[in-house]
PDB file with one MODEL, atoms N, CA, C and O in Angstrom:
MODEL        1
ATOM      1  N   MET A   1     110.903 102.182 103.836  1.00  0.00           N
ATOM      2  CA  MET A   1     111.416 100.916 104.302  1.00  0.00           C
ATOM      3  C   MET A   1     110.499  99.820 103.791  1.00  0.00           C
ATOM      4  O   MET A   1     109.279  99.986 103.776  1.00  0.00           O
ATOM      5  N   PHE A   2     111.065  98.724 103.380  1.00  0.00           N
ATOM      6  CA  PHE A   2     110.299  97.555 102.968  1.00  0.00           C
ATOM      7  C   PHE A   2     110.713  96.381 103.834  1.00  0.00           C
ATOM      8  O   PHE A   2     111.904  96.143 104.039  1.00  0.00           O
ATOM      9  N   LEU A   3     109.740  95.649 104.340  1.00  0.00           N
ATOM     10  CA  LEU A   3     109.998  94.427 105.095  1.00  0.00           C
ATOM     11  C   LEU A   3     109.345  93.280 104.348  1.00  0.00           C
ATOM     12  O   LEU A   3     108.192  93.378 103.928  1.00  0.00           O
ATOM     13  N   PHE A   4     110.077  92.203 104.186  1.00  0.00           N
ATOM     14  CA  PHE A   4     109.549  91.006 103.555  1.00  0.00           C
ATOM     15  C   PHE A   4     109.734  89.850 104.508  1.00  0.00           C
ATOM     16  O   PHE A   4     110.831  89.634 105.021  1.00  0.00           O
ATOM     17  N   LYS A   5     108.690  89.119 104.746  1.00  0.00           N
ATOM     18  CA  LYS A   5     108.774  87.929 105.581  1.00  0.00           C
ATOM     19  C   LYS A   5     108.927  86.743 104.639  1.00  0.00           C
ATOM     20  O   LYS A   5     108.095  86.532 103.757  1.00  0.00           O
ATOM     21  N   ALA A   6     109.991  85.972 104.827  1.00  0.00           N
ATOM     22  CA  ALA A   6     110.255  84.866 103.912  1.00  0.00           C
ATOM     23  C   ALA A   6     111.064  83.792 104.618  1.00  0.00           C
ATOM     24  O   ALA A   6     111.748  84.046 105.609  1.00  0.00           O
ATOM     25  N   THR A   7     110.968  82.613 104.090  1.00  0.00           N
ATOM     26  CA  THR A   7     111.850  81.526 104.480  1.00  0.00           C
ATOM     27  C   THR A   7     112.787  81.346 103.299  1.00  0.00           C
ATOM     28  O   THR A   7     112.342  81.060 102.187  1.00  0.00           O
ATOM     29  N   ILE A   8     114.079  81.511 103.532  1.00  0.00           N
ATOM     30  CA  ILE A   8     115.026  81.495 102.415  1.00  0.00           C
ATOM     31  C   ILE A   8     116.201  80.579 102.699  1.00  0.00           C
ATOM     32  O   ILE A   8     116.518  80.265 103.847  1.00  0.00           O
ATOM     33  N   ALA A   9     116.832  80.166 101.620  1.00  0.00           N
ATOM     34  CA  ALA A   9     118.128  79.495 101.699  1.00  0.00           C
ATOM     35  C   ALA A   9     119.177  80.583 101.470  1.00  0.00           C
ATOM     36  O   ALA A   9     118.821  81.742 101.258  1.00  0.00           O
ATOM     37  N   ASP A  10     120.440  80.234 101.509  1.00  0.00           N
ATOM     38  CA  ASP A  10     121.475  81.228 101.234  1.00  0.00           C
ATOM     39  C   ASP A  10     121.250  81.810  99.841  1.00  0.00           C
ATOM     40  O   ASP A  10     121.151  81.072  98.861  1.00  0.00           O
ATOM     41  N   THR A  11     121.171  83.111  99.763  1.00  0.00           N
ATOM     42  CA  THR A  11     120.913  83.793  98.507  1.00  0.00           C
ATOM     43  C   THR A  11     121.836  84.993  98.397  1.00  0.00           C
ATOM     44  O   THR A  11     121.964  85.773  99.340  1.00  0.00           O
ATOM     45  N   ASP A  12     122.474  85.140  97.253  1.00  0.00           N
ATOM     46  CA  ASP A  12     123.301  86.326  97.012  1.00  0.00           C
ATOM     47  C   ASP A  12     122.389  87.480  96.646  1.00  0.00           C
ATOM     48  O   ASP A  12     121.544  87.346  95.762  1.00  0.00           O
ATOM     49  N   LEU A  13     122.547  88.602  97.309  1.00  0.00           N
ATOM     50  CA  LEU A  13     121.753  89.789  97.031  1.00  0.00           C
ATOM     51  C   LEU A  13     122.669  90.877  96.491  1.00  0.00           C
ATOM     52  O   LEU A  13     123.805  91.021  96.943  1.00  0.00           O
ATOM     53  N   LYS A  14     122.180  91.633  95.537  1.00  0.00           N
ATOM     54  CA  LYS A  14     122.955  92.712  94.930  1.00  0.00           C
ATOM     55  C   LYS A  14     122.631  94.024  95.642  1.00  0.00           C
ATOM     56  O   LYS A  14     121.461  94.374  95.796  1.00  0.00           O
ATOM     57  N   SER A  15     123.656  94.746  96.073  1.00  0.00           N
ATOM     58  CA  SER A  15     123.457  96.044  96.694  1.00  0.00           C
ATOM     59  C   SER A  15     123.513  97.139  95.636  1.00  0.00           C
ATOM     60  O   SER A  15     124.063  96.939  94.552  1.00  0.00           O
ATOM     61  N   PHE A  16     122.944  98.290  95.955  1.00  0.00           N
ATOM     62  CA  PHE A  16     122.850  99.407  95.034  1.00  0.00           C
ATOM     63  C   PHE A  16     123.396 100.658  95.702  1.00  0.00           C
ATOM     64  O   PHE A  16     123.750 100.635  96.881  1.00  0.00           O
ATOM     65  N   GLU A  17     123.464 101.764  94.939  1.00  0.00           N
ATOM     66  CA  GLU A  17     123.951 103.035  95.481  1.00  0.00           C
ATOM     67  C   GLU A  17     123.146 103.476  96.696  1.00  0.00           C
ATOM     68  O   GLU A  17     123.686 104.112  97.602  1.00  0.00           O
ATOM     69  N   GLU A  18     121.846 103.140  96.722  1.00  0.00           N
ATOM     70  CA  GLU A  18     120.971 103.559  97.818  1.00  0.00           C
ATOM     71  C   GLU A  18     121.316 102.876  99.125  1.00  0.00           C
ATOM     72  O   GLU A  18     120.983 103.383 100.196  1.00  0.00           O
ATOM     73  N   GLY A  19     121.980 101.728  99.052  1.00  0.00           N
ATOM     74  CA  GLY A  19     122.337 101.039 100.276  1.00  0.00           C
ATOM     75  C   GLY A  19     122.517  99.553 100.070  1.00  0.00           C
ATOM     76  O   GLY A  19     122.325  99.028  98.974  1.00  0.00           O
ATOM     77  N   LYS A  20     122.881  98.902 101.122  1.00  0.00           N
ATOM     78  CA  LYS A  20     123.132  97.471 101.117  1.00  0.00           C
ATOM     79  C   LYS A  20     121.800  96.712 101.211  1.00  0.00           C
ATOM     80  O   LYS A  20     120.936  97.057 102.017  1.00  0.00           O
ATOM     81  N   VAL A  21     121.651  95.697 100.395  1.00  0.00           N
ATOM     82  CA  VAL A  21     120.477  94.836 100.439  1.00  0.00           C
ATOM     83  C   VAL A  21     120.881  93.574 101.197  1.00  0.00           C
ATOM     84  O   VAL A  21     121.865  92.924 100.847  1.00  0.00           O
ATOM     85  N   GLU A  22     120.122  93.231 102.231  1.00  0.00           N
ATOM     86  CA  GLU A  22     120.471  92.044 103.009  1.00  0.00           C
ATOM     87  C   GLU A  22     119.241  91.465 103.699  1.00  0.00           C
ATOM     88  O   GLU A  22     118.285  92.179 104.000  1.00  0.00           O
ATOM     89  N   TRP A  23     119.285  90.165 103.943  1.00  0.00           N
ATOM     90  CA  TRP A  23     118.256  89.510 104.742  1.00  0.00           C
ATOM     91  C   TRP A  23     118.705  89.590 106.190  1.00  0.00           C
ATOM     92  O   TRP A  23     119.852  89.276 106.507  1.00  0.00           O
ATOM     93  N   ILE A  24     117.800  90.011 107.071  1.00  0.00           N
ATOM     94  CA  ILE A  24     118.099  90.108 108.496  1.00  0.00           C
ATOM     95  C   ILE A  24     117.050  89.304 109.244  1.00  0.00           C
ATOM     96  O   ILE A  24     115.852  89.452 109.001  1.00  0.00           O
ATOM     97  N   ASP A  25     117.498  88.465 110.142  1.00  0.00           N
ATOM     98  CA  ASP A  25     116.582  87.677 110.956  1.00  0.00           C
ATOM     99  C   ASP A  25     115.662  88.619 111.728  1.00  0.00           C
ATOM    100  O   ASP A  25     116.122  89.611 112.296  1.00  0.00           O
ATOM    101  N   ILE A  26     114.382  88.316 111.750  1.00  0.00           N
ATOM    102  CA  ILE A  26     113.382  89.197 112.377  1.00  0.00           C
ATOM    103  C   ILE A  26     113.698  89.464 113.853  1.00  0.00           C
ATOM    104  O   ILE A  26     113.400  90.542 114.367  1.00  0.00           O
ATOM    105  N   ASP A  27     114.294  88.493 114.525  1.00  0.00           N
ATOM    106  CA  ASP A  27     114.614  88.678 115.947  1.00  0.00           C
ATOM    107  C   ASP A  27     115.808  89.611 116.162  1.00  0.00           C
ATOM    108  O   ASP A  27     116.068  90.014 117.296  1.00  0.00           O
ATOM    109  N   LYS A  28     116.541  89.964 115.099  1.00  0.00           N
ATOM    110  CA  LYS A  28     117.692  90.854 115.220  1.00  0.00           C
ATOM    111  C   LYS A  28     117.376  92.285 114.795  1.00  0.00           C
ATOM    112  O   LYS A  28     118.206  93.174 114.982  1.00  0.00           O
ATOM    113  N   LEU A  29     116.197  92.528 114.228  1.00  0.00           N
ATOM    114  CA  LEU A  29     115.861  93.851 113.700  1.00  0.00           C
ATOM    115  C   LEU A  29     115.916  94.955 114.751  1.00  0.00           C
ATOM    116  O   LEU A  29     116.450  96.033 114.490  1.00  0.00           O
ATOM    117  N   GLU A  30     115.376  94.699 115.920  1.00  0.00           N
ATOM    118  CA  GLU A  30     115.284  95.737 116.945  1.00  0.00           C
ATOM    119  C   GLU A  30     116.649  96.183 117.476  1.00  0.00           C
ATOM    120  O   GLU A  30     116.763  97.266 118.051  1.00  0.00           O
ATOM    121  N   SER A  31     117.674  95.369 117.291  1.00  0.00           N
ATOM    122  CA  SER A  31     118.991  95.716 117.829  1.00  0.00           C
ATOM    123  C   SER A  31     119.823  96.564 116.863  1.00  0.00           C
ATOM    124  O   SER A  31     120.916  97.001 117.221  1.00  0.00           O
ATOM    125  N   ILE A  32     119.327  96.802 115.649  1.00  0.00           N
ATOM    126  CA  ILE A  32     120.073  97.596 114.673  1.00  0.00           C
ATOM    127  C   ILE A  32     119.795  99.075 114.925  1.00  0.00           C
ATOM    128  O   ILE A  32     118.659  99.531 114.792  1.00  0.00           O
ATOM    129  N   GLU A  33     120.833  99.817 115.286  1.00  0.00           N
ATOM    130  CA  GLU A  33     120.668 101.222 115.687  1.00  0.00           C
ATOM    131  C   GLU A  33     120.260 102.137 114.536  1.00  0.00           C
ATOM    132  O   GLU A  33     119.583 103.139 114.765  1.00  0.00           O
ATOM    133  N   THR A  34     120.651 101.820 113.318  1.00  0.00           N
ATOM    134  CA  THR A  34     120.389 102.717 112.191  1.00  0.00           C
ATOM    135  C   THR A  34     119.049 102.465 111.507  1.00  0.00           C
ATOM    136  O   THR A  34     118.727 103.129 110.522  1.00  0.00           O
ATOM    137  N   ILE A  35     118.278 101.534 112.005  1.00  0.00           N
ATOM    138  CA  ILE A  35     116.993 101.212 111.383  1.00  0.00           C
ATOM    139  C   ILE A  35     115.909 102.163 111.894  1.00  0.00           C
ATOM    140  O   ILE A  35     116.053 102.754 112.964  1.00  0.00           O
ATOM    141  N   ALA A  36     114.854 102.305 111.147  1.00  0.00           N
ATOM    142  CA  ALA A  36     113.767 103.220 111.514  1.00  0.00           C
ATOM    143  C   ALA A  36     113.214 102.883 112.901  1.00  0.00           C
ATOM    144  O   ALA A  36     113.112 101.709 113.259  1.00  0.00           O
ATOM    145  N   PRO A  37     112.857 103.909 113.681  1.00  0.00           N
ATOM    146  CA  PRO A  37     112.412 103.680 115.058  1.00  0.00           C
ATOM    147  C   PRO A  37     111.088 102.924 115.170  1.00  0.00           C
ATOM    148  O   PRO A  37     110.801 102.349 116.220  1.00  0.00           O
ATOM    149  N   ASP A  38     110.281 102.914 114.116  1.00  0.00           N
ATOM    150  CA  ASP A  38     109.006 102.203 114.206  1.00  0.00           C
ATOM    151  C   ASP A  38     109.163 100.694 114.056  1.00  0.00           C
ATOM    152  O   ASP A  38     108.168  99.970 114.074  1.00  0.00           O
ATOM    153  N   ILE A  39     110.387 100.211 113.910  1.00  0.00           N
ATOM    154  CA  ILE A  39     110.614  98.769 113.784  1.00  0.00           C
ATOM    155  C   ILE A  39     110.176  98.030 115.044  1.00  0.00           C
ATOM    156  O   ILE A  39     109.787  96.865 114.966  1.00  0.00           O
ATOM    157  N   LYS A  40     110.231  98.684 116.202  1.00  0.00           N
ATOM    158  CA  LYS A  40     109.795  98.031 117.440  1.00  0.00           C
ATOM    159  C   LYS A  40     108.290  97.762 117.418  1.00  0.00           C
ATOM    160  O   LYS A  40     107.811  96.851 118.094  1.00  0.00           O
ATOM    161  N   THR A  41     107.554  98.542 116.651  1.00  0.00           N
ATOM    162  CA  THR A  41     106.121  98.301 116.468  1.00  0.00           C
ATOM    163  C   THR A  41     105.886  97.272 115.367  1.00  0.00           C
ATOM    164  O   THR A  41     104.992  96.433 115.479  1.00  0.00           O
ATOM    165  N   LEU A  42     106.677  97.334 114.315  1.00  0.00           N
ATOM    166  CA  LEU A  42     106.489  96.450 113.167  1.00  0.00           C
ATOM    167  C   LEU A  42     106.886  95.000 113.427  1.00  0.00           C
ATOM    168  O   LEU A  42     106.222  94.083 112.943  1.00  0.00           O
ATOM    169  N   THR A  43     107.950  94.784 114.177  1.00  0.00           N
ATOM    170  CA  THR A  43     108.469  93.430 114.364  1.00  0.00           C
ATOM    171  C   THR A  43     107.430  92.459 114.908  1.00  0.00           C
ATOM    172  O   THR A  43     107.247  91.397 114.313  1.00  0.00           O
ATOM    173  N   PRO A  44     106.739  92.762 116.006  1.00  0.00           N
ATOM    174  CA  PRO A  44     105.732  91.811 116.494  1.00  0.00           C
ATOM    175  C   PRO A  44     104.592  91.599 115.484  1.00  0.00           C
ATOM    176  O   PRO A  44     104.047  90.499 115.387  1.00  0.00           O
ATOM    177  N   LEU A  45     104.238  92.640 114.743  1.00  0.00           N
ATOM    178  CA  LEU A  45     103.179  92.515 113.744  1.00  0.00           C
ATOM    179  C   LEU A  45     103.614  91.619 112.591  1.00  0.00           C
ATOM    180  O   LEU A  45     102.827  90.809 112.103  1.00  0.00           O
ATOM    181  N   CYS A  46     104.850  91.759 112.158  1.00  0.00           N
ATOM    182  CA  CYS A  46     105.367  90.915 111.070  1.00  0.00           C
ATOM    183  C   CYS A  46     105.365  89.442 111.462  1.00  0.00           C
ATOM    184  O   CYS A  46     105.099  88.574 110.630  1.00  0.00           O
ATOM    185  N   LYS A  47     105.658  89.165 112.718  1.00  0.00           N
ATOM    186  CA  LYS A  47     105.669  87.776 113.178  1.00  0.00           C
ATOM    187  C   LYS A  47     104.281  87.142 113.106  1.00  0.00           C
ATOM    188  O   LYS A  47     104.164  85.920 113.016  1.00  0.00           O
ATOM    189  N   LYS A  48     103.230  87.961 113.144  1.00  0.00           N
ATOM    190  CA  LYS A  48     101.857  87.450 113.125  1.00  0.00           C
ATOM    191  C   LYS A  48     101.286  87.287 111.718  1.00  0.00           C
ATOM    192  O   LYS A  48     100.233  86.671 111.553  1.00  0.00           O
ATOM    193  N   ILE A  49     101.961  87.826 110.700  1.00  0.00           N
ATOM    194  CA  ILE A  49     101.455  87.726 109.331  1.00  0.00           C
ATOM    195  C   ILE A  49     101.478  86.275 108.882  1.00  0.00           C
ATOM    196  O   ILE A  49     102.480  85.579 109.045  1.00  0.00           O
ATOM    197  N   LYS A  50     100.382  85.832 108.322  1.00  0.00           N
ATOM    198  CA  LYS A  50     100.260  84.463 107.825  1.00  0.00           C
ATOM    199  C   LYS A  50     100.712  84.402 106.377  1.00  0.00           C
ATOM    200  O   LYS A  50     100.836  85.427 105.707  1.00  0.00           O
ATOM    201  N   ASN A  51     100.959  83.181 105.902  1.00  0.00           N
ATOM    202  CA  ASN A  51     101.258  83.010 104.483  1.00  0.00           C
ATOM    203  C   ASN A  51     100.116  83.593 103.681  1.00  0.00           C
ATOM    204  O   ASN A  51      98.962  83.531 104.106  1.00  0.00           O
ATOM    205  N   ASN A  52     100.420  84.152 102.537  1.00  0.00           N
ATOM    206  CA  ASN A  52      99.419  84.742 101.634  1.00  0.00           C
ATOM    207  C   ASN A  52      98.743  85.978 102.215  1.00  0.00           C
ATOM    208  O   ASN A  52      97.601  86.275 101.863  1.00  0.00           O
ATOM    209  N   GLU A  53      99.421  86.701 103.093  1.00  0.00           N
ATOM    210  CA  GLU A  53      98.921  87.982 103.593  1.00  0.00           C
ATOM    211  C   GLU A  53      99.943  89.074 103.282  1.00  0.00           C
ATOM    212  O   GLU A  53     101.147  88.825 103.232  1.00  0.00           O
ATOM    213  N   LEU A  54      99.445  90.260 103.081  1.00  0.00           N
ATOM    214  CA  LEU A  54     100.274  91.426 102.818  1.00  0.00           C
ATOM    215  C   LEU A  54      99.937  92.487 103.848  1.00  0.00           C
ATOM    216  O   LEU A  54      98.768  92.820 104.043  1.00  0.00           O
ATOM    217  N   MET A  55     100.957  93.020 104.506  1.00  0.00           N
ATOM    218  CA  MET A  55     100.747  94.090 105.469  1.00  0.00           C
ATOM    219  C   MET A  55     101.185  95.399 104.823  1.00  0.00           C
ATOM    220  O   MET A  55     102.295  95.495 104.298  1.00  0.00           O
ATOM    221  N   PHE A  56     100.331  96.388 104.860  1.00  0.00           N
ATOM    222  CA  PHE A  56     100.620  97.704 104.304  1.00  0.00           C
ATOM    223  C   PHE A  56     100.405  98.719 105.414  1.00  0.00           C
ATOM    224  O   PHE A  56      99.404  98.655 106.129  1.00  0.00           O
ATOM    225  N   GLY A  57     101.317  99.637 105.562  1.00  0.00           N
ATOM    226  CA  GLY A  57     101.150 100.609 106.628  1.00  0.00           C
ATOM    227  C   GLY A  57     101.849 101.915 106.363  1.00  0.00           C
ATOM    228  O   GLY A  57     102.671 102.036 105.454  1.00  0.00           O
ATOM    229  N   THR A  58     101.508 102.883 107.170  1.00  0.00           N
ATOM    230  CA  THR A  58     102.157 104.184 107.128  1.00  0.00           C
ATOM    231  C   THR A  58     102.515 104.595 108.546  1.00  0.00           C
ATOM    232  O   THR A  58     101.833 104.244 109.509  1.00  0.00           O
ATOM    233  N   SER A  59     103.594 105.340 108.649  1.00  0.00           N
ATOM    234  CA  SER A  59     103.975 105.864 109.951  1.00  0.00           C
ATOM    235  C   SER A  59     104.466 107.299 109.774  1.00  0.00           C
ATOM    236  O   SER A  59     105.028 107.656 108.739  1.00  0.00           O
ATOM    237  N   ILE A  60     104.247 108.088 110.778  1.00  0.00           N
ATOM    238  CA  ILE A  60     104.702 109.476 110.803  1.00  0.00           C
ATOM    239  C   ILE A  60     105.559 109.633 112.047  1.00  0.00           C
ATOM    240  O   ILE A  60     105.166 109.239 113.145  1.00  0.00           O
ATOM    241  N   LEU A  61     106.735 110.214 111.857  1.00  0.00           N
ATOM    242  CA  LEU A  61     107.655 110.410 112.972  1.00  0.00           C
ATOM    243  C   LEU A  61     107.657 111.865 113.415  1.00  0.00           C
ATOM    244  O   LEU A  61     107.409 112.770 112.618  1.00  0.00           O
ATOM    245  N   ASN A  62     107.940 112.078 114.695  1.00  0.00           N
ATOM    246  CA  ASN A  62     108.167 113.420 115.220  1.00  0.00           C
ATOM    247  C   ASN A  62     109.544 113.895 114.761  1.00  0.00           C
ATOM    248  O   ASN A  62     110.312 113.108 114.207  1.00  0.00           O
ATOM    249  N   ASN A  63     109.861 115.152 114.979  1.00  0.00           N
ATOM    250  CA  ASN A  63     111.166 115.697 114.594  1.00  0.00           C
ATOM    251  C   ASN A  63     112.331 114.960 115.252  1.00  0.00           C
ATOM    252  O   ASN A  63     113.424 114.906 114.690  1.00  0.00           O
ATOM    253  N   ASP A  64     112.107 114.394 116.435  1.00  0.00           N
ATOM    254  CA  ASP A  64     113.169 113.659 117.118  1.00  0.00           C
ATOM    255  C   ASP A  64     113.195 112.174 116.740  1.00  0.00           C
ATOM    256  O   ASP A  64     113.838 111.371 117.417  1.00  0.00           O
ATOM    257  N   ARG A  65     112.495 111.809 115.658  1.00  0.00           N
ATOM    258  CA  ARG A  65     112.412 110.453 115.101  1.00  0.00           C
ATOM    259  C   ARG A  65     111.675 109.462 116.001  1.00  0.00           C
ATOM    260  O   ARG A  65     111.824 108.254 115.813  1.00  0.00           O
ATOM    261  N   THR A  66     110.896 109.923 116.960  1.00  0.00           N
ATOM    262  CA  THR A  66     110.028 109.035 117.715  1.00  0.00           C
ATOM    263  C   THR A  66     108.728 108.874 116.928  1.00  0.00           C
ATOM    264  O   THR A  66     108.375 109.726 116.113  1.00  0.00           O
ATOM    265  N   LEU A  67     108.033 107.792 117.178  1.00  0.00           N
ATOM    266  CA  LEU A  67     106.820 107.474 116.439  1.00  0.00           C
ATOM    267  C   LEU A  67     105.672 108.380 116.877  1.00  0.00           C
ATOM    268  O   LEU A  67     105.345 108.455 118.062  1.00  0.00           O
ATOM    269  N   LYS A  68     105.067 109.064 115.910  1.00  0.00           N
ATOM    270  CA  LYS A  68     103.937 109.953 116.182  1.00  0.00           C
ATOM    271  C   LYS A  68     102.623 109.250 115.868  1.00  0.00           C
ATOM    272  O   LYS A  68     101.715 109.227 116.699  1.00  0.00           O
ATOM    273  N   GLU A  69     102.518 108.678 114.676  1.00  0.00           N
ATOM    274  CA  GLU A  69     101.305 107.962 114.253  1.00  0.00           C
ATOM    275  C   GLU A  69     101.697 106.700 113.519  1.00  0.00           C
ATOM    276  O   GLU A  69     102.752 106.632 112.888  1.00  0.00           O
ATOM    277  N   PHE A  70     100.826 105.690 113.609  1.00  0.00           N
ATOM    278  CA  PHE A  70     101.098 104.422 112.949  1.00  0.00           C
ATOM    279  C   PHE A  70      99.772 103.771 112.592  1.00  0.00           C
ATOM    280  O   PHE A  70      98.869 103.691 113.424  1.00  0.00           O
ATOM    281  N   GLU A  71      99.656 103.311 111.362  1.00  0.00           N
ATOM    282  CA  GLU A  71      98.427 102.652 110.920  1.00  0.00           C
ATOM    283  C   GLU A  71      98.790 101.514 109.974  1.00  0.00           C
ATOM    284  O   GLU A  71      99.609 101.694 109.073  1.00  0.00           O
ATOM    285  N   ILE A  72      98.190 100.350 110.169  1.00  0.00           N
ATOM    286  CA  ILE A  72      98.434  99.228 109.266  1.00  0.00           C
ATOM    287  C   ILE A  72      97.125  98.567 108.872  1.00  0.00           C
ATOM    288  O   ILE A  72      96.109  98.689 109.557  1.00  0.00           O
ATOM    289  N   ASP A  73      97.178  97.870 107.756  1.00  0.00           N
ATOM    290  CA  ASP A  73      96.101  97.003 107.295  1.00  0.00           C
ATOM    291  C   ASP A  73      96.745  95.720 106.799  1.00  0.00           C
ATOM    292  O   ASP A  73      97.847  95.740 106.252  1.00  0.00           O
ATOM    293  N   ILE A  74      96.061  94.620 106.990  1.00  0.00           N
ATOM    294  CA  ILE A  74      96.539  93.341 106.494  1.00  0.00           C
ATOM    295  C   ILE A  74      95.520  92.821 105.496  1.00  0.00           C
ATOM    296  O   ILE A  74      94.325  92.752 105.781  1.00  0.00           O
ATOM    297  N   TYR A  75      96.017  92.454 104.314  1.00  0.00           N
ATOM    298  CA  TYR A  75      95.160  91.990 103.228  1.00  0.00           C
ATOM    299  C   TYR A  75      95.526  90.574 102.824  1.00  0.00           C
ATOM    300  O   TYR A  75      96.710  90.244 102.757  1.00  0.00           O
ATOM    301  N   PRO A  76      94.539  89.728 102.554  1.00  0.00           N
ATOM    302  CA  PRO A  76      94.857  88.406 101.980  1.00  0.00           C
ATOM    303  C   PRO A  76      95.302  88.601 100.535  1.00  0.00           C
ATOM    304  O   PRO A  76      94.806  89.496  99.851  1.00  0.00           O
ATOM    305  N   THR A  77      96.226  87.778 100.068  1.00  0.00           N
ATOM    306  CA  THR A  77      96.724  87.911  98.695  1.00  0.00           C
ATOM    307  C   THR A  77      96.111  86.900  97.751  1.00  0.00           C
ATOM    308  O   THR A  77      96.411  86.924  96.557  1.00  0.00           O
ATOM    309  N   LYS A  78      95.276  86.025  98.236  1.00  0.00           N
ATOM    310  CA  LYS A  78      94.648  85.023  97.357  1.00  0.00           C
ATOM    311  C   LYS A  78      93.429  85.577  96.707  1.00  0.00           C
ATOM    312  O   LYS A  78      92.770  84.881  95.936  1.00  0.00           O
TER     313      LYS A  78
ENDMDL
END
């Protein structure tokens, strides 16, 4: 999964065989049933990222798709 924090105007996005590409408001992410379960952890963290920062992380899920482990780092991009 890739999350990008951006301020955008209306933009046409091209979808691919792998799936639909779309911009989703950060406040609506948690309500999407088909999204990865660790989004409830990621959403508040994404809201805290400042301009010129990159968040990189890994997560491991249990067999029932609940979050087992989660680790992130935030790096300045300048």
